[in-house]
C-alpha positions, -999 to +999 in steps of 0.1 A: -332+355+506-307+337+484-306+339+447-278+319+431-268+332+397-234+317+393-244+284+377-216+286+351-192+281+381-211+252+396-247+240+401-269+227+429-270+189+428-304+177+417-323+158+445-329+129+420-291+128+414-283+128+451-308+100+458-293+079+430-258+084+444-263+076+481-265+038+479-230+038+462-215+054+493-228+031+520-245+000+505-232-007+470-197+006+478-176-021+461-146-014+438-156-019+402-123-038+396-130-064+424-140-099+412-168-105+436-205-097+439-200-062+454-175-054+427-198-066+400-226-044+413-203-014+411-191-025+376-227-028+364-234+008+376-203+020+358-213+003+326-249+017+328-236+052+333-212+049+304-241+039+281-262+068+292-235+094+285-225+077+252-261+078+240-264+115+249-237+125+223-243+096+198-210+079+207-202+043+213-200+031+249-164+021+244-155+057+234-163+072+269-136+075+295-144+088+330-121+114+346-120+137+376-135+166+356-132+190+327-097+201+335-083+166+335-101+156+303-089+187+284-053+182+296-055+146+286-068+154+251-041+180+243-011+165+261-020+129+252-022+136+215+009+158+216+029+131+234+016+104+211+028+123+180+062+129+197+065+092+205+057+082+169+079+110+155+052+121+131+065+157+130+030+170+141+035+194+170+011+223+161-021+230+181-048+254+170-071+269+196-087+303+204-080+334+226-112+328+245-106+293+258-109+282+294-076+284+313-073+246+313-067+248+275-046+280+275-023+268+303-019+234+286-010+252+254+017+271+273+029+238+286+031+223+251+050+254+239+076+247+266+080+212+252+088+225+216+051+225+206+037+253+185+003+269+193-019+292+172-044+313+191-072+323+168-088+358+172-125+362+177-149+389+166-168+413+189-194+385+197-167+359+204-169+339+171-138+326+153-134+334+116-137+301+097-113+313+070-087+321+097-091+285+109-086+271+074-054+292+069-040+282+103-041+244+096-007+231+084+007+196+078+022+198+113-012+205+130-022+176+152-053+191+168-079+219+167-093+226+202-124+248+205-145+258+234-181+250+223-200+274+246-179+301+262-180+301+300-178+339+303-198+354+273-219+324+263-208+323+226-218+290+209-193+284+181-205+270+147-193+235+153-209+220+122-188+242+100-157+238+121-161+200+121-164+200+083-132+220+079-112+197+102-125+166+084-116+181+050-081+191+063-077+157+080-070+172+114-085+161+147-111+182+165-114+185+203-144+203+218-145+217+253-182+212+260-183+217+298-206+246+296-227+235+266-233+198+274-270+191+277-278+227+268-268+225+232-274+193+211-241+175+204-237+146+179-201+136+177-206+116+145-226+141+125-205+171+137-171+153+131-159+157+167-130+134+175-126+142+212-150+158+236-146+171+271-176+171+294-182+173+332-209+168+358-210+197+382-222+222+355-254+202+349-266+196+385-244+166+391-216+161+417-182+178+415-150+158+408-162+138+378-162+142+341-155+123+309-135+124+277-150+110+245-122+096+223-132+085+188-126+049+181-091+041+168-075+074+179-043+066+197-035+088+227-010+086+255-024+085+290-017+109+318-020+086+348+000+054+354-013+028+378-037-001+378-049+003+342-085+013+349-107+026+321-095+000+296-059+009+305-062+046+295-070+062+329-057+046+360-073+052+394-102+036+412-134+048+395-155+073+414-187+052+413-210+075+433-199+105+412-202+086+379-236+074+388-246+109+397-232+123+365-252+099+344-284+106+364-279+144+359-278+137+321-308+114+323-330+140+341-320+169+319-350+182+299-352+204+268-381+223+284-358+235+312-334+249+286-362+268+269-373+282+303-337+293+310-336+310+275-368+329+282-356+341+317-322+350+303-337+372+276-361+388+301-333+397+324-310+410+296-338+431+281-347+446+315-311+455+323-305+471+290-338+490+292-338+500+328-301+507+335-285+533+311-250+530+297-249+491+298-236+467+272-243+431+266-211+411+260-213+382+235-241+373+211-276+385+215-301+360+228-330+345+210-332+324+178-312+333+147-316+316+113-286+296+102-278+300+065-288+270+045-308+255+074-345+255+082-337+251+119-336+279+144-308+280+168-295+301+196-260+316+194-257+321+232-258+296+260-293+294+275-281+304+310-255+331+302-256+369+308-225+391+307-230+428+311-206+458+313-219+486+334-191+511+325-172+533+349-179+512+380-161+481+392-178+448+386-163+436+419-182+463+437-215+454+420-210+418+430-203+428+466-234+449+469-255+422+452-242+396+477-253+418+505-288+415+491-285+377+488-277+376+451-247+357+440-230+365+407-195+363+392-171+389+378-156+363+355-151+326+354-149+310+388-113+299+381-102+335+376-125+355+399-100+355+428-075+375+407-075+412+398-066+406+361-090+417+334-108+388+317-088+375+287-121+367+271-134+403+273-101+416+261-102+392+231-136+406+220-122+442+221-132+456+255-110+481+271-098+473+307-123+498+321-152+481+304-139+446+311-135+454+348-171+468+350-186+435+339-205+409+358-217+374+347-250+361+358-257+325+349-291+309+355-302+273+361-333+252+359-341+264+394-341+301+385-376+316+386-395+347+375-395+359+411-357+357+411-354+379+380-379+404+395-359+406+428-326+411+409-342+440+390-356+455+422-320+457+436-296+460+407-306+494+392-303+511+426-269+495+433-256+507+399-269+542+404-253+544+439-219+532+426-220+556+397-225+585+421-196+573+441-173+566+412-145+591+404-148+581+367-177+598+350 
């Protein structure tokens, strides 16, 4: 039996997506830059995909640029704007981000600091939310960008982007959103939410790996990372990955709100059962379920629909993951990019967990393919694994 609960790392490619992609490998395999019929077929597929993705976030088609994935898009957003300001000698060299960002943002911030950039890393509270007053105070005349992770990849916190966008607009500073985890799970409207740049990718939404996009608001000037043949309107050189882009768009097209609701329900069921049936456990991040937003008649969730992060205290998360794997259950002890290291999670540290608590945590992330039977099977195995490990643990 195989139960895959590491969908925040990557997802199974949807059969409909795969079917849509296959002809662009062996039939319609032309280069979109070629000036012949085969090239035009590829170009038409590229244009169609761009329209689908633009519509999904209320952007213009001309504002979508395809990349190799979230890491490239995020690097391009931060470095491209920083270099553009350096080139124009605007004096703007200050980036604001948070302490719970994905490493592609944090490492890029370090790179900018090595090039005489300045970076402010905002604190978060116990649930992973930034303080909006802290953001306001951090913005200076030298700030060229605020970069925020929309839905956190480890603890699922969905930041209050409406308010963050208003602050950035009032302060006349650009806002970049890393939406790799939240895209298609949380509504995004770049115009209404005052988002200037947006990073999204395919393999977190049942599309193929190796493809993503960067939304860049019209009239924003940005330096490009890659030099070459001038693809993507001169901003991102490199022959377009037509099969991947086609698959990306199809994954967006087949995404359904009812699937998100189902994930939320299963998420809450698993969280509640763990907390009830296994003593001395803590949910990291916001609680699931709807919460009323002040001044709004809408109900919204503060946690990603598929995210569960639990500290089991006094036992190693790595050990829990290993025992679960032996039972055919695949989970993570952190983000996939960091799970091969022995470092404590910087996200769990930022929300105030001690190393012992952080190292006792596992992340389970669901998908539209997760079932009630899967949840029941996990709860048949997990309590006994935890009980056994606690007996063996030297820490009581």
